[in-house]
N, C-alpha and C positions, 0 to 999 in steps of 0.2 A: 223549398217553398217559404219557409219562416226566414230562410236568410235572404231570400228576395224581398220579403216585407220589411225586415230590418233595414237593408239598404235603402230601399225606397223611403223610410222613416229618416234614416241619416241623410239622404237627399234633400227631402223636404224641410228638415230642420235647418239646413245651410241659408235657406233664404230667410229664416226667422231669426238667425242668430245674432244676438245683441253685439258680440264680438267683431263678427262678419260685418254688421251695420257701421260699427263704429270705424273699422279699418277702411270699409268703403267710402264713407262720407269723408274721412281723412284724405282719401286718395282724390275723391272728386273735388272738394274744397281747396286743396293744397297745391293738386297738380292739374287737373283737367279742366276746372272752371277758371283759374286765373289764366292759363294758356289760351282757352277758348276766346274769353272776353279781351284779351290783348290783341288776339288776331281778327276779331270782328268788333263792330260797335254795336253792342246788343242793346236793344229796348225790350223791357218785359212790360206789359199790359194786362190788366185784369186781375191782379194778385188778390184783391179784396173778393173775387168770386168765390175762393176756396176757403174763406175763413172758418166757415162752419162745417166744412167737409172733412170726414173721418173714414179711416180704411174700413173695410176693402173697397175699392173702386178700379175702374178701368180707365187709364188715360189712352186718347186717341188723336190723331192729328192726320195733316197731309204729310207726304213722305216724298222729298225729292233729293236728300244728302245725305251723305256720312255724318252731318253735323247734327242731324235732328234729334236723336236720343241724347246727347250730351246737352244740347240746348234746352231740352225739355226738363231734363233733371236738374239743370242748373238754375231754371227758372223757378221751378216749384219750391214752396217753403220748405226747410230741412224737416219738419215734423212730418210732411207728407212723403218727400222723397227717400227718406231714411231707408225703408223697405221696399220701394218699387222693384219689381221684377220685370226686366225687359225681354219680350219675345226676340228672340235673333233667329234669322235663317239658318237651319241646320246644315244646307247644303253650301252656305258660304262661311259661317264661322265656327262650325263644329267638326271641319274636316282636318284641320291641324292643331295640335295642342298649343302651339304658340298664338293661336288665335283664341282659342277658347280661354285660356289663362287671363289675358287683359278684359276679355268681355264679361267674366264672372266678377273680376276685382272692381272694374268701374260701373258695370251696369246690373249686377246680380242677375245675369242674364239665364233664360232657360231656352232649349231648342224648340223651334216652330218649324213643322213641315209644310212646305210650300207646295207639295205634290208634285215636285220634280223627279222625287225618287220614292217609288212605293215599295221598295225592297225591304222586308222587315229585318234581313240581316244588315243591311245599310243603315237603317234607322236605329238599332240596337248599337251599332258602332258609334254612331254620332250622340247617343245618350238620350233619343227622343222616347218619349212616354206618353202614350195616348192619355188625353185628359187631364194633361198637366196644368192647362190654365185653369181649369175649373177645380183641381186639387188645392192649388195655392189661393184662389179666392175663398175657398171653403177654410183654408188655414188663417184667413185674414191677411193675406199678402195683397196689395195692391199691384195691378200691373200695367205696363205701357205696352200696347199693341198696336200696329199699324195696318189698319184695315184694307189698304190698297194691296198688300202682300209683298210689295217690293217699291223700289225706289222709282220715281217718275224718270224716264229718260228725255222729258220734252219741257218739264216745269208744269204740265197740264195734270190734273188731278183724275186719276183712274177711278173706276166705279168701286164702291165698297164691297168686300166680301161680308157675308151677314153673320160671320162667326163671333166677331165681337159684340155685336148686339145680342145675339142668342146667349152668349155666356152672361150678359148682363140681366137678361130676362130671367134665364135658368137659376141663377144666384141672387138675383134681386138686389143687385149692386148698381149704384151711379154709373155712368159713363161721364168722363170729364172730358169736354172738347178744347184742343188748342190747336192754333193755327201758326204756320211759320211762315213768314213773309221774308223772302230775300235769301233763304238759304241756298235755293237752286242756283240761282245767279252767282252766290258767292263759291259754290263748289259743285257744278253739275257733274254727274256721272262720268261724262267723258273728259272731264279735266282731270289731269295726272298729277298735278301739283297743288299744294295747300293753297287756300284763299291767300291773296295778297292785295295791299292796299287798305286794309280794314273796312271791308264793305259793311254797309249797314244791314244788320238782321232784326226783324221784330219777332217776338214771341208772345202771342195772344192768349191768354187764358180765358175761357169762356165759363158759363154756370153749369153746374152739374146737370146731366140730363137723366131722366128716369123714363122707363118704357110706361105707356098708357096702358090702361086696363083692356085687356084683349088684343092688344097691339102685337103682330107676329114680327120674327128677326128681319124680314126683309123691310117691313115698313119702319120699324125702329132704325135700321141701318140707313135708309133714305133721308130720314130726318137727321140723323147724325152728320152725313156727308153734306146735307144743305146747310147744317149749323156751321161747319167748318168753313165751306166755302162763303158764307156771310162773315164770319169773323176775319177770314183771309182778305177778302176783297174790300170791305169796308176799312180796314186798316191800310191796305195798299193804295186806295185811292185817297186817304188822308195825308199819306207820306209821299206821293208820287211813284210809287212801286208799281210793278206790272201785276195785273190781277190774274187768277186762275182762269177766269173768263178770257182774257187777252191771250193767255198761253194756250188755251184750247182753240180759240180762234186761228191762231197760227197754225196749229196742228191740223186743222180742218183744210185751210188754204192749201198747205203743202200737199196733204193727200189728194184733193181735188185736183191740184196742178199735175200730181204724178199719174192720177187716173187719167187726166186729158192727154199727157204725153204718151201713156201707154196706149191710148185709144187711138192716136193719131200714127203711132208707130205701126199699129195692128193694121189700121186701114192702109198705109204706105206697102206694108207687106203684101195685103191682099192685091193691091193695085198691081204690084210687081208681078206677082204669080199670074194674073190675068194677062199681062203683056206677053209673059214668056208663053203662055199657052196658045197666044195668036201667032 
C-alpha cells in the first residue's frame, strides 16, 4: 500500500514538475506551435479576458478536431498554459506507448475514461486512476477537458457531459470557456491527411465562469455549453464562417431525410408483401 501511495505521489508530481513544464513549453513553442501556425492561419480573440485568471481552473471548448488541444494551448498565455494537464481518451491515446509519450511531452496529458471499457484490468493497464481530475485540481494544476467527451463527426456540438461542471463546483474553481471556429473544416475526423492550403481558424477566449450559489452540475454545464455556442457563433458570423447552429441544422435535415427514406422503403416493402399475399 505504501508503495502504491508513493507511486501515486510521484505520478502527481510529474504534472507540477518545473523541469517537465520547461521541457514541455520548449517543445510546444519551438516545435508544435510554429508548425501549427504555419499550417493554419490562426487568429486569437479575447486574450485580455484571462489577464486576472490564476490557477487552478478548467479550460473547456467545443471539440471537433485533433487540432483542438494544441490550438488552445498555443493561444493561452504562457503563464497559464505552462502547467495545464490535458484530459486524453484512455482508449485512444493510452493503448500504445508511442501515443502516450508524445501526449505527455506536448500536452501534460492524463487518461480520461470515456466509458467504452469498464474493465478494471484494462483501466489499470492504461494508467487510469479514479478521481485524477479532482486530485490534479487540488494540487493546483489547471486542466483542459472537452465536455462533449469525443470529437464531433459532423461539426455540430454535442450535449455537454456534466462532469466538468461538477469538478468546478466541487473544487470551487472557475471554468474558462473557449471556442474553436474553423477547426472542423480544417481537419474533420474523416479526413486522413493534414490540413492543406492554410485554412483560417479562430480561437476565442471567453471570460472565466463561476457556478452560481445553489447551481447544480447539470445547470452549470448547460450554461457553459450556451457560452461556447455564443462565443463560436458570434465569431463565425463576424468572419463568414459556418456557425454551430448551421452544422446542427445540416445534421437535422440529413436525419430527417434519412428517416423519410427509411419510412418510404418500409412502406414499399409492406405494399410488396400485400401484393404477394394476393
